Each structure stands twice: as structure tokens, then as C-alpha cells.
N, C-alpha and C positions, 0 to 999 in steps of 0.2 A: 469429253473435251470441255464443255461448258463448266462442269464442276471443277476441273483443274484450273481454268481461268479464274473462276470465282474465288477459289482458295488462294491463288497467287495475288489477286487484287486485295483480299483481306490482309494477307501477310504484308504487302507493300504499304497498305494504309496504316497498319499497326506500327511498322518500321518508321514511316514518315512521322507519325504522331509522337513516337518515342524520341525522334530527333528534335521535334519542335519543343516538346516538354523539356528535354535536356538543355536546349538552347536557352529557354526562358528561365531555367532554374539555376543558371550559372551565377554564383555569388560574386559580389563586388567586395574585394578585400580592402578594407580602409587603409591599412598600413602600407599597401603597395602603391597608394595614390599620393598625389600632391594636391594642395589646396590652391585654387586659382581665384584671384580677385581682379577686378578691372584696373587697368593702368591708372585711370582717373576715378577710382572708386570713392564713394562717399565715406565720410568718417564713420557712419553707422555700419556700412558694409565691411569696412576694415576692422571695426570692433567685433563684429559678428565672426569674421574669419579668425581673429585672434582667440576668441572664446572657443571656437570649434577646435583650433589647434591645441589649446590648453587642455580641454577635456579629453580629446583623443589621446594625448600623452598620458593623462591620468588613468584612462581606462586601459590602454594597451601597454604602457611603459615604454613606448617608442615615439621618437620625434618624427614629425611630418613636416615637410617643407611647404612654405607659402610662396607662390610666384604670382606674377602679374600676367595679364592676358596678351601682352606683347611678346611673351616668351614662346618658344616652340611647344607645340602640342605634345603632351606626354601620353604614355600608354594608358594610364589610369588617372583621372582627374576628379576632384571634388570642387565643383564650381559654386562659388558663393557670391550672391548678389548679381548686379548687372555687369555682364562681360560680353565679349565677342564670341564666346564659346557656345552659348545657348540662347535661343530666343524664347522668352517666357511671356505668354499672353494671359491677361487677367480679364475676366468678365465681371463688370460692376465691382471693381475692387474697393476695399476700404483700407484705411491706414492700419497695417498689421496683417493684411492678407499675405499668404505665402503659398508656394508650391514646393514639393519635394518629389523629384523624379530620378529614376535610375535606369541605366541600360548596362550592357556588358562592360563599357569603357568609361562611363561617366555617371557621377552622382551630382544632381543639381539641386541647390537650396537657394531659392530667390524669393524676395518679397516686395511688397508695394508700400510706398510711403516711408516715413522715418523709422517705423518699427517692424516692417514686414520681414526683412532678412534676419534680424535678430530673433524675432519670434520663430522664424523657420529653423534657425540653428538650434534653439532650445527645444523646439518641437521635435526635431530629429533626434536630439540626445534623449528626450523623454520616450518617444515612440519606438525607436529602433536600438537604443543603447540602454534602456531601462534606468536612466538617471532620474532622480527626484530631488527637489529642493523643499524639504519638509519644514524646516525652520532655518533661522539664520545660521546656526551652527550644527545642524543635522542635515547633511547632504548625502544622498545615496549615489555612489559612483562605482558600479560593478567593475571588477577587474576582468579583462578579456583580452589576452595577448593576440588572439586571432579574430579580431572584430570584423565581421562581414555583414553585408546587407544583401538582400535578394535583388536580382535583376527584375525590373518591371514595376518598381514602386511608383505610385501615382497618387500623391496626397495633395489635395487642395483644401486650404483652410481660409475662411473669412471670419473675422471676429463677430461675435454676437452683439457686442456693445462697444460704443465708441469711447466710453468713459467707465473705468472700473476702479473701485477704491475700497480697501479695508484699512483698519487703523491700529491693530494691535502690534506688538513688538516686531515680529518678523517682517510684517508688511512694510515697515519703514526702511528695511534694508534693500539696497539697490539690486543686488544679485537675486535675492528672493523675488523681488517685484518683477524683474525682467523675465525670469524663468517661469513665473506663474501668471504673467500677463496683466500685472497691476500697472495702470498708467496714470491714475489720478495724482495730481500734484500737491495735494494738501498735506499728506503725511510722508512724502518721499521726495528726494531730489534725484532726478535722472538727467545726466548731462546730454548734450546734443548727440555725442557719439553713442550713448546708450539708448537713443531713440526719443529722449525728452518725455515730457508729461503733458497731459491735458490739464492745464493750470488755471487757477483762479487769480485774477488780478485783485490784489488787496485781500480783504477778509472773505470767507466763503459761506458764512451763515449768520443770520440775525444781524444784518448790517444796518438796517434803518434805525436811527436814533443812537446807535453805538459806534457806527463807522461813518455813515453819511448823515448830515444834519444832526450832529450829536446833541443830545439833550443838555449835556454839561456846557456846551458852547452857546446854544441858542434859547433854551427854555426860559430863562429868567427875563430876557428882553423881548422875546417873541413867542409867548405861549400859544399864539394862534397857529404856529407851524405844527403844533402837536395835537394829538387826538382829543376830541371832546367826548369824554366817556363818563356816563353816570352824572351828567350835568356839569362837569368841570373839566378843565384842561389837565391832561396827565402827560408826564414825560416818557411814557413807556411805548407809545406808538406815534406815528406821524398822521397828520391830516393830509391825506393823499390827493385831495382836490384843491388845496390851497395853491394858487399860482406861484406864490413866493416860495413855498416849500419845494415845489417842482424846480424852480430856478436854483435854489440852494443845492439840491441834490445833483442837478445837471452840471452845475459849475464844478462841484467837487468830483464828479465822475470824470469830467474832462481833465481836471488837474491830475488825477491819478493815472489816467490813460497817457497823458503826456510824459509822465515819469516812468511808467512800467509797460507800456504797450510794446509788444515784440512782433512786428509785421511779418517776420520770417516764419513764425509758428503757424501751423495749420488752423489752430483755433485757440482763443483765450476766452475765459468766461468771467463776466463781471456780475457779482451777486447783489441783487436788490431784494432783500428778504426781510419779512416782518420780525420784530423782536419776539423773544420767547415768553409771551404772555397773551392774554385774550382781551386786552383793553383797547380794542379797535375804535376808530373814530365813528361817532354817531351824529356828527353835524348834519345839517340839512342837505348839503351837496353830496356828502359821502353816502348818507342814507338813501338818497334818491337813486344813485347808481346801483347800490347794493340791492335795493328793493326791485329795481327794474330787472336785475340779473338773477334774483333769487338766491344770492350768495354774496358773502363779503369778498369773494374773489373778484367781484365786479370792479371794485375800486382798485384792488391790487393790480390786476391785469391792465386796466386802463392806465394806471400810473406808470407801470413798467413799459408798456407800449409807447407812451409819450416820451420817456427818457430815451428809449432805443431809437425812436424815429428821429429825435433831435441829434443824437450822436451820429447816426448814419448819414444825416444830412451834411455833416462836415466833410464827408468823402475820404476820411483818413483811417477808418477803423473797420474795414470790410471783414476781417477775420475775428471780430469780437462778437460774442453772443451774450445775451442777458438772461440771468437766472433768477427765478423767484419760486416761492413755496406754494404748494397746495397742502397746507398744514393747519390742523385743528380748525379754526374758524374760517379758513380760506380753502378747505379741502374740497368742498362741493363745487362742481363746475358751473360757471356763469352761463346764463341762457342767451345773452346778447353779444357781449364783447368776446372777441377771439384773439388769442395770443398771436403776435407777429411770428413770421417764420424764423426770426433770429432771437426768439424768446424761448428759453427752456422753462418748463414747469416741473419742479421737483415735488412729486407726490410722496408724502410721508406716511408711514404705516404705524405711527406711534400708538394709536388706539387699538390695534389689531391683536388677535390671539396668535401666539407663536407655537402653540401645541397642535392646532389644526392647520391644515394647508389653507392657503388663501382662498382656494376654490371649493372649500368644503361648504356645501350648501346648508348644512345643519348649524353652522357657526354664524350667528347673527352679526357678530363683530366684523367678520371677514366678508360677509355678503355685501355690506355697505362699502367696504374698500374696493371690492371687485367692480361694483357699479361705478365708483369714482374713477377707477383705472380705465374702464371702458369709455366713460363719458369724456375724460380728458383726451384719450386717444383719438376721439372723433374730431376734436377741434384744434389739437396741438401737434405740430410736426415733431417736436422734441420733448417727449416725456422722459424725465429721469425719475429714479426711485431713491428715496432715503429710507433704508430698511434698518431694523434693530435686531441685534443678536446676542443680547446678554441681559442679566437681571441687574438693573442699576441700583436697586435698593440693597441687595446683598450679593455682591459680585463673587464672594467666596462660595456661595451655595450653588448647587447644580442648576443649570438652565437647560432642561431636556428638550431642545428644539431640533435635535439631529434628524428626527423623522420627517421634518417638513422642509428642510433647507433646499433639497434638490428640486422638489416640485415647485416651490415658490420662485426659484430663479427661472425655471422653465416657463412659469406663468408670465414673468416679466418679458422673456424673449418672445413668447407667443402673442403678446399684446404690443409688440413693436416698440418696447421701451428702448431708449438709446443709451442710457447710462445708469449705473447702479452704485450707490454707496452703501456698504454694509457697516453700520456703526456698531462697534463692540466696545471694549474697555479702553477707549481713547485716553482716559485719564490715568492709565497705569503705565509708568515709564518702562518697567521691566516685566518679564513674564510673571503672571500671578497664578493663583490657584485655579481650579476647575480645568476646563479643556479649551481655553481660549486660543492657544496656538494651533491645535488641531482644527478648530472651527475656522480659523483664518485660512489654513491651507486648503481645506475642503471648499470653502467659499471661493477662493481664488481659482481653484480648478473648475468649479461650477460656472464662474463668470467667463472662463475661457470656453467651456463646453458644457452647457446645462444637461446634456444627455450622456455624459461620461459614465463610466462604471463606478458609481458612488461607493458601493460596498467594498470593491477591490481597493480603491484609493484609501478608504478609511482603514482597512486591514493593513495595507502597506505602511501607512503612517504609524499605526499602533505597534507594529512589529519593529519599525525603525527606531521608535522613541522608547518603547517599554521593553523591547526584547521578546523572547518566546512567550512571556506572560501577556502579550498584547491581545491574544485571543480571548483571555479571560476578561480583560477590560472591555472588549467588544461585547461580550455577553452581558456585562454590567450595564453598558450603555443601552443595549436592547431592552433591558428591564426598565431602565429609567424612561425610555421612549414610550414603552407600553403604558406607563403610569403618568404620563405628562398631562393628560386631559381626560375628561369624560364628555358625554354629549352636552352636559350642562355646566361643566367646569372648564375654565380656560387658563391659558398661560400668558400672563402679561409681563411687561418689562419692568414693572415695579411690584413684583410678586413677593409677598412675605414668605420667608423660608418655611413657616409652618402651614403654608397653603400650597405646597407643591407636592408632586408625586402622590396623586390621589389613589386610594385603595391599596396602598402597600400593606401586605399582610406580614405577620411575624416570619413566616417561611420565606417570603421574598427578601426581607431585610437580612435574615440569616444567610440566605444564598449569596447576597451581595457581599457580606463580610467574608464568606468563603472564597469568593472570586478574587477579592483583593489579596487575600492570603496566598492563593494559588499563583497570582501574578508575582508576588514577592518571592515565592519559592522557586519560580522559574527564571528569575532574573540572573543574568550572567555577569553583570558588571555593577560597580558602585554607581555609575552614571544612571543606569536603568533603575536601580533602587531609588535614587534621588528623584527621578521623574515620576515613579509610581507613588512615592510618598507625597510629593507635591500635589498630584492630581487627587489622591485619596482624601486630601484635606476637605474637598468639596462634599464628599460622602459623610465624613465624620462631622462636618459642620451641620449637614442636614439632620443627622441623627441627634446631635446636641440640641438643635433648635426644636426638634420634635420629641425629645426626651425618650429616645429609643436605645435598646440594647445597653451598652455600658453607661449610657446617660440616663437610663430609666430611673424614675423616682421610686420604683419598687425595689431597687438595689439598696444596700446599706448606704447611708448618707455619705460616709467617707469615700465609697467607691465612685459614686457619680460625681462628687466634687473633684476627686483626683482625676477622673477622666476629662472633665472640663479643663482642669489645670494643664493636663498633658496636651490637649488640643491647643490651648492658648500658647504654651511654650513652643510647640512645633510651628505655629504660625509665625511667631517672633523669630525662631531660628531660621526658617525658610525665607526670611526677609519679605514676607507678605505685608505690605504697608497699608493697603486700602481695602476696606470692606464694602464700599459702595460709592456712588456718585454724589456730588454736592456736599452736603453737611457731613456725610459719613467718610469723606476724605480727611479724617482726623487721625492723629497719632493714637496708637493703642495706649490704653490707660495703664499706669503702673499700680493702680489701686487693686490689690489682689482680690479683695472680696468680690469685685465686679465679675471677674472671670471664673471664680469658684461657684457662684450661685445664680448669676443672671444669664439671660439668653445671649447667644454669641454676637448678635448685631448690636448689643449694648456694651461691647468691650472697648469702645473708644472714648476719648476724652469728651466727646459730645455728651456723654451720660455720667461724667465724673463729677457729680455734685459734691459740695464740701463735706456734707455729713458722712459720706462714704469714707473719706479719709479719717474722720474721727473714729468711726466704728472699726476700721481696718485692723489695727493692732489687737483689739480685743477679739475680733473674729479669728485672727491667726492663732491666738492662744487656744481658742475653742477648737480649731481644726487640729492643733497639735494633740489635744486631749482625745479627739475622735480617732486619731491615728493610733495612739497607744492602746485605746480600747479595742480597735479593730484587730490589731496584730496580737493582742492578748488572747482574744477568743479564736484565733485561727489555728 
């Protein structure tokens, strides 16, 4: 009898378990539902609902109604934002926090602050509909007429950073920015209904002597406002302890706040940052503060604290915070003065190695930065990072930093950094050579979630942009990453193209050529071929700079000259206009001899000396003779 009862109990348990599993696995069919928003919904909630409606129609091919929460409850509802349909609680929320929950009858997407619900909608489309916004014009929207989600979804998301910014082409697009969590206001405009931005009032960098207390305005009559450096007054930095200098800057700050302050915004940033040089003030008063603090940040933090205190004393600008640099000579943490709670310190990584992770203990360059990051975190409530992700000397050349990007962003998050700006090719108006757009996408995703599946997102991007040949380009990137650095060699942001990719053997170079050809062979559309061709420029540029393969001087002179000419012609045809930052933002030279025989970074008018124009026609005749000889013997 006991055995029979035991068997019956086991059967009943299994039956009840199957009922429970069946109940929780009932799918929620999206197209059977309506979207519900609050009767008095915010403009951001309404915008989020409109976007969800739009993309559901794109995915399923079916229209879905949008109703307000004063309507009768429907059998299936997608609740967006704050409504009377669902109560959503947040623990320690941030602007951009959201939840996604589902049961048999309801899917709830709701967020906190001006960006939460919008982030929630795009998070839902990404996580549960497999949508991606890879570039401005490359968006993945899978077709699925029977779009369903599982019952029992329980997603809670809090942003890792309050400020996120990248600066290449796609990141300036509103749709790309919202979908990928970019909220910085320097390179994009997001309306109030789109969630707005974390914006800077006025200029956002190198503001002292260029924007506040301008040298062109004050230096001639008041040189004492400016730095005493090397025994003389210079117009390149301010004297930060001069009371008159402080008054001038304070009055100009108040003037711009009166014009541009937006009290309805959650936060606005005002930048008080040193100019881009090292000619700091060495006067007696400035030197005393710097010596006491063991750092030139002593005078900078003291100065910014003073301005911030005087502005806050007006009682008008509670949502304004003040931003300054820990950059070059101000990077080291002061030992006495402490930044106010409303002062942001932007720690800049310009001296770092970008081939080793920042926490690589064998990399001396990065060890110093990690110490500064730790030290600033001990005394500053709001540390931001200004990071660098391209080669400013030769933008067309490969910058193999893909192996460190994820870990570096994780390091920022783990050190309580509040905001990150990843500076790339800000000076390029349109998509350029190399992998700038992929880097922007990956960085955007990392700033949303530093622990996301980095390899999967890279492969997804490569497939979407380059087609089936993306897997070959991934292998190429892996080879580049493997040769980015050695224990003693580093990757800087002003790296010469003939000092990158250490230890590349002939077999490695040959394999890379094979991979690009395989990518071409696998391409299915002209668009994919164009994308492959543009990115391959960076590899051909590296080979040209390093005189490898078709550019080798061991080849017949006509062959390597022609290879250089072909590369130049392709750069022009692809409308690549810039080789680098600063002086290399020059037009490409029309003088043919330059690109036939010189290194590729010397193909601009910066190197177009007059004597080259004189030699050019004679050289072209010589080249014509070489051509005839070459084909005669072939």
C-alpha cells in the first residue's frame, strides 16, 4: 500500500510540475496586444511608445494600436512608461534605469528619468527582437510575423555611466545615439522627447584663454591675468591665483549661465579647462599652491572650486556642475585641496598605451594612469574619463586597439567613473577608412554594458556590414590585435605607421591578403564590396608605409610605383579626405611624384614643396618609359 501511495504522489508531483512549467512558458504574442501609455504621459514616454509601434510594424508587418490608460483593459497589453496598469519600483534609480517584465497578459516596459523608458524600448527591441543599430544607415530589423516573448521576463537595467560620448559619424545621429545609449551633448542633438542630453554650457574643452578670459581680449592690456612661464607672461594659460583673473572668469561664467542655463534639465556642465599646452603659471602664488599639493592640479582645483562656490552662492544654478581636466601637467592628484562635490575631474589618458589594457602591470605607461585613476577616485565624487581610440598621426592606418577596449571600459566602471568620452576621429565629417564606425558601435555597446558579449557584437557588426565575408575580416582583426604590442613596445595615439604591428612575418602578411580576398569573394552585394574596399585601405596603407608585398622595393620599380598610385587613386575615389589630425588635415596633393615614390603620410599638400612640381613632368616621362620596359619583358 505504501508503495502505491508513493507512486501516486510522484505522479501527482510530476503532473503538477508540468502544469507549472506549462503555465510559465506561455508566450506573449506581440501582435495580439495593444500598446498602453498614460493619459498624461510625458513626451518621452509618448516618443518611446511611437518608436515601439514603428519597429513592431517593421518586424511583423502588422499594425498595432496605441491607447491610453483611461481606456478599458485589453486582453493583451504592452504597457509603456508610467501608467495606472502597472506599478514599477526602482531601487537607487539613475536617469536611464528601466525594467522589462512580462506575464501571460501583460508586457511592461518602464523607465526612470528622461531617458529610462526610451532606453527600455530600445533595450527590448535589442534583447528580445534581435534589432541592432550598427551605423546610421545599417540597421538590423529581423522580419518575424509571429513575434512572441516568453512569460516571466524580469529585466532590470541601471546605466553604468551618467555621461557617455563618442564622436564619429554614426554617433552624431539621433537614432543611433538613443538606440546605443549615447547621451553626451557635444556631438549630438537629442530633443526633450528623445530624452535630451547631458550637455555642456558653452565650449566643452580647453576653455581658459580661448573661451573665458580670452587672450585676444585681455592679454595686451592685462598680461598679469596670464601665466608667468619661463620668466615672462604668455597668452597660452591663465594665472589662476590672480584675483582679477578669477573675477573676469566668474563674470563671464555668470553671463553665459544667464543666456544658456536650463533649470529644467537634470544636469548641465560648465567646462573650466586648461588650454592644450604645458605653459602653466610659475608665479610665486601659483607655485606655492602647486608645491604644497605636489601637483599643478593644486592651482587648477583651487581655481575651479572658487568659481563653483561663487556661482552656487547666487542660489540660481543648482543643476550646474563644473568640469576641469586632469590632463598632462594636471594629471597627478593634489595632496591638499579636494574638488567640491559639484566639480567633475576629467582624467585624460593621452599618454597611455592602447595596445595593453590599462591594468596591465607590465606596461609602465598604464601603471601611472591606474595610480592617477585610483588617487582621483579617493578625493573626487565625479571622475570622468577622456579616452582616445584612434591614431591621430595617420588616421588611414590600422589602429589595433580592439583587444583592450572592453577591459578598459570595465576598468572605468569598476573604479566608479561617472562619465566617459571616447575621442575618435572627431575631425572627419564622413565615414573614413579603417574601422572607425565599428569601433564607435562597440564602444557605445560597452558604455551601455561593459560586460556584454563583445565577440558576438563584433561578429554581428562584421556580418551586417561586410556580409558573409565578415568572418574573414574578424580573423584579420585578430591577427592585428596579436601584433599590436610587445612587452616593450606600445601603441600610442601618435604612432608612426611604420612602427605598428610588431613582429609581422611574411606568412602573416600573406595570410592577411588572403583574408581580404576571401572577404571579397564572399560578398553578395555591391554595398558589401564597397565597405570591404574602404576598410581594406587601412591594410594597404600599412603595407605601403612598411614597403610590404606589392609595395616592396624588391619588386620591379614599376610594380611598386603602380601599387602606390593605385592606393592613392582609391583613396581619392573613396572620398577619403583626411590622413590625420591637425596639420595633416590638408588636401591631397595633385603632384603625382609624391604618391608614386613617397610614404603615404606625405601625400598631402603639407609636403608639396615647389621643387616637386618642377620635377613632376620629367618624372612622369620616366615612369612612362618604365611602363614600356616592364610590359616589353613580360
